[in-house]
C-alpha positions in Angstrom: -4.2 -18.7 -6.6 -1.4 -19.8 -4.2 1.9 -17.9 -4.5 4.6 -20.2 -5.7 6.6 -17.6 -7.7 9.8 -17.9 -5.8 9.9 -21.7 -5.5 12.3 -21.7 -8.5 15.6 -19.9 -9.0 14.9 -16.4 -10.5 17.3 -13.8 -12.0 15.2 -10.7 -12.3 13.9 -7.9 -10.1 10.4 -8.0 -8.7 7.8 -6.7 -11.1 4.0 -6.2 -10.8 3.4 -8.3 -13.9 0.7 -10.9 -14.8 2.5 -13.6 -12.9 2.5 -11.6 -9.7 -1.0 -10.2 -10.2 -2.5 -13.7 -10.4 -1.2 -14.6 -6.9 -1.0 -11.1 -5.3 -3.9 -11.4 -2.9 -2.4 -14.7 -1.5 1.1 -13.1 -1.4 -0.2 -10.1 0.6 -2.0 -12.3 3.2 1.0 -14.5 3.7 3.7 -11.7 3.5 2.2 -8.9 5.6 1.4 -9.5 9.2 -2.2 -8.6 10.2 -2.9 -7.5 6.6 -6.7 -7.9 6.7 -7.0 -6.4 10.2 -4.9 -3.4 9.3 -6.9 -2.9 6.1 -10.1 -3.0 8.1 -8.6 -0.3 10.5 -7.6 1.9 7.6 -11.0 1.7 6.0 -12.8 2.3 9.3 -10.7 5.4 10.0 -11.2 6.7 6.5 -15.0 6.3 6.8 -15.1 8.8 9.8 -13.9 11.5 7.4 -16.2 10.7 4.5 -19.7 11.6 3.4 -21.8 10.8 0.3 -20.3 12.1 -2.8 -16.7 12.4 -1.6 -13.8 11.4 -3.9 -11.4 8.8 -2.6 -8.1 7.7 -4.4 -6.1 4.6 -3.9 -2.6 5.1 -5.3 -1.0 1.9 -6.3 -4.3 0.1 -5.8 -3.1 -3.3 -7.1 -6.1 -5.7 -7.1 -8.5 -3.2 -5.6 -9.1 -4.8 -2.1 -9.0 -1.5 -0.2 -11.6 0.3 -2.3 -13.8 -2.7 -2.6 -13.9 -2.9 1.2 -14.6 0.8 1.5 -17.4 0.5 -1.1 -19.2 -1.9 1.2 -19.4 0.7 4.0 -22.8 2.1 2.9 -21.7 5.5 1.6 -22.2 6.7 -2.0 -18.6 7.5 -2.8 -16.6 8.3 -5.9 -13.9 5.7 -5.7 -10.8 5.7 -8.0 -7.9 3.3 -8.0 -4.8 4.1 -9.9 -2.0 1.7 -10.8 0.6 1.4 -13.6 0.1 -2.4 -13.9 -2.4 -3.5 -16.4 -2.4 -7.0 -15.0 -3.3 -5.7 -11.5 -6.1 -3.5 -12.8 -7.6 -6.3 -14.8 -8.0 -8.4 -11.6 -9.2 -5.3 -9.7 -12.0 -4.7 -12.2 -13.1 -8.3 -12.2 -13.2 -8.4 -8.4 -15.2 -5.1 -8.2 -17.6 -6.5 -10.8 -18.0 -9.8 -8.9 -18.8 -7.8 -5.7 -21.2 -5.6 -7.5 -19.3 -2.4 -6.7 -18.9 0.6 -9.0 -15.2 1.6 -8.8 -13.1 3.4 -11.4 -9.7 1.8 -12.0 -7.2 3.8 -14.1 -3.8 2.9 -15.5 -1.6 5.9 -15.0 1.7 7.1 -13.7 0.7 9.0 -10.5 3.4 11.6 -11.2 1.9 12.5 -14.6 -1.8 12.4 -13.5 -3.7 15.4 -12.3 -5.4 14.5 -9.0 -8.8 16.1 -8.4 -9.7 17.4 -4.9 -10.4 14.4 -2.7 -11.2 13.7 0.9 -9.1 10.6 1.4 -6.1 9.2 -0.3 -4.8 5.7 0.4 -1.4 4.3 -0.5 -0.9 0.8 0.7 2.7 -0.4 0.5 3.2 2.0 -2.5 5.6 4.7 -1.3 8.3 2.1 -0.6 8.5 1.4 -4.3 8.9 5.0 -5.3 12.5 6.1 -5.8 13.7 8.1 -2.7 14.4 11.2 -4.8 10.8 11.3 -5.9 9.0 10.3 -2.7 8.8 13.8 -1.2 7.4 15.1 -4.4 4.6 12.6 -4.4 3.6 13.3 -0.8 3.5 17.0 -1.6 1.3 16.2 -4.6 -1.0 14.2 -2.4 -1.2 17.0 0.1 -2.1 19.6 -2.5 -4.8 17.3 -3.9 -6.6 16.8 -0.6 -9.4 19.0 0.7 -8.8 20.8 3.9 -9.6 18.3 6.7 -8.9 15.4 4.3 -6.6 12.6 5.2 -3.8 10.5 3.7 -3.7 7.0 5.0 -0.7 4.8 4.0 1.0 1.6 5.0 4.7 0.9 4.6 7.5 -1.5 5.4 9.8 0.4 7.7 13.3 0.0 9.2 14.5 0.7 12.7 17.2 3.3 13.4 18.7 0.7 15.8 20.7 -1.9 13.9 20.2 -4.7 16.5 16.5 -4.1 16.7 16.2 -3.9 13.0 17.9 -7.3 12.7 15.5 -8.8 15.3 12.5 -7.4 13.3 13.7 -9.0 10.1 14.3 -12.4 11.8 10.8 -12.2 13.3 9.4 -11.3 9.9 11.1 -14.2 8.2 9.7 -16.6 10.9 6.3 -15.2 10.2 6.6 -16.0 6.5 7.9 -19.5 7.3 4.8 -20.0 9.5 2.7 -19.0 6.6 4.2 -21.7 4.4 7.0 -20.0 2.6 10.3 -21.9 2.5 13.6 -20.3 3.4 14.6 -20.6 -0.2 11.5 -18.7 -1.3 12.1 -16.0 1.3 15.7 -15.6 0.1 14.7 -15.5 -3.5 12.1 -12.8 -2.9 14.4 -10.8 -0.8 17.0 -10.8 -3.6 14.3 -9.8 -6.2 13.2 -6.9 -4.1 16.7 -5.5 -3.5 17.0 -1.9 -4.8 13.3 -2.1 -5.8 11.7 -1.8 -2.3 13.4 0.8 -0.3 11.9 1.3 3.2 12.3 4.4 5.4 12.3 4.8 9.2 9.1 5.9 10.9 10.7 9.3 11.6 11.7 9.7 7.9 8.2 9.1 6.8 6.8 11.6 9.3 9.3 14.2 8.3 8.2 14.0 4.7 4.6 14.5 5.9 5.5 17.5 7.9 7.5 19.0 5.1 4.6 18.6 2.7 2.4 20.6 5.1 0.2 18.1 6.9 -0.9 19.5 10.2 -0.8 16.3 12.1 0.4 12.7 11.5 0.7 9.6 13.7 1.1 5.8 13.7 -2.2 3.9 13.6 -0.6 0.4 13.4 2.8 -1.2 13.9 4.1 -4.7 13.8 7.9 -5.0 13.9 9.0 -3.7 10.5 5.5 -2.8 9.2 3.7 0.5 10.0 0.6 2.4 9.0 0.1 6.2 9.2 -2.6 8.7 9.1 -1.9 12.4 8.1 -4.4 15.2 8.3 -4.5 18.3 6.2 
């Protein structure tokens, strides 16, 4: 379905409810530059660390696109998507069934769930919705759950430490969304709905959290203006 959520005046914060879930795939493709290409890259890099039987988590899996794409890579993996939105998980299960892929999707709070030892953990645009005071805690939990040699691959909206450059990034991003068919009214409405809900960090702040958690190496694998993807190796 086409995302038309913000064509009307709204007075509530952004939520991953049924209304959003129904249009989420369209929202991602029109709101995140090079979304599909970046997802392909993340999956391809993850595959180089995997063998048959390995466990892979996707934290904040939404509609399951990442794990479905990984499931098609020819390995016999134990794939588990975790999200706290029932509406997102319902769509994820339907998509996986339609593609004939066996993937476990669990509704859970990732802070209260015990993660088994895994080889790869994904978090696509998830950390940015975690309250800042809890973000380091989650990254430490991910680090502890990974096998030695395992990787954490995540994508985030980021901000620049340079105010002028940050302003230019935002202007370029809004132009991208207009080019994808969103009106300026829709863009403004969504920006307001996400205020105090999505809190981005700088690239350096993200890397400092990874280092503090104990990852031996981390680096950027993709960047477009105010969007970035990282890989961290245990």
